[in-house]
C-alpha positions in Angstrom: 13.7 1.6 2.0 14.2 5.0 3.5 10.5 5.9 3.4 9.4 2.7 5.3 12.1 3.2 7.9 10.8 6.8 8.4 7.2 5.6 8.6 6.1 6.8 5.2 4.5 4.9 2.4 7.0 3.3 -0.1 5.6 5.3 -3.1 5.8 8.8 -1.5 8.2 11.2 -3.2 8.8 14.9 -2.9 8.4 17.0 -6.1 9.0 20.6 -7.1 8.1 22.1 -10.4 10.3 24.6 -12.2 9.2 26.7 -15.2 11.2 29.5 -16.9 13.6 29.7 -13.9 10.8 29.9 -11.3 10.6 27.2 -8.8 7.5 26.2 -6.9 7.4 24.8 -3.3 8.1 21.1 -2.6 5.0 19.0 -2.3 4.4 15.3 -1.6 3.3 13.0 -4.4 2.1 9.4 -3.6 2.7 6.9 -6.4 0.4 3.8 -6.1 -0.5 0.8 -8.1 -4.2 0.8 -9.2 -5.0 -1.9 -6.6 -3.4 0.2 -3.8 -5.2 3.3 -5.0 -8.5 1.5 -4.8 -7.7 0.2 -1.2 -6.6 3.7 0.0 -9.6 5.4 -1.5 -12.1 3.0 0.1 -10.4 3.3 3.5 -10.8 7.1 3.3 -14.4 7.0 2.2 -13.8 7.4 -1.6 -14.7 5.0 -4.5 -12.6 4.7 -7.6 -15.1 4.9 -10.4 -12.6 4.7 -13.3 -9.0 3.8 -13.9 -7.6 5.4 -17.1 -4.5 3.7 -18.6 -2.1 6.2 -20.1 -0.3 3.8 -22.4 2.8 2.9 -20.5 1.7 -0.2 -18.6 0.4 -0.7 -15.1 2.6 2.1 -13.6 1.2 4.7 -16.1 -2.4 5.5 -15.2 -4.8 8.0 -13.8 -8.0 7.4 -11.9 -11.3 9.2 -11.0 -12.6 8.9 -7.5 -15.9 10.0 -5.9 -16.7 10.6 -2.2 -19.0 7.9 -0.8 -22.1 9.3 0.9 
């Protein structure tokens, strides 16, 4: 995988939004499994308090995280 060879996480993509002919700046978006999101949050001092399925299977979800004190 190109990302791994370049030292980036496998789920990292670049994204740019366009609306009515106007293009925004490129920004990184990290796509993670729920388990990976929980591990990453905990390692950064955050706790996942809720995983919200969005109807498309394990790859289609949102989550809510809170900073640990």
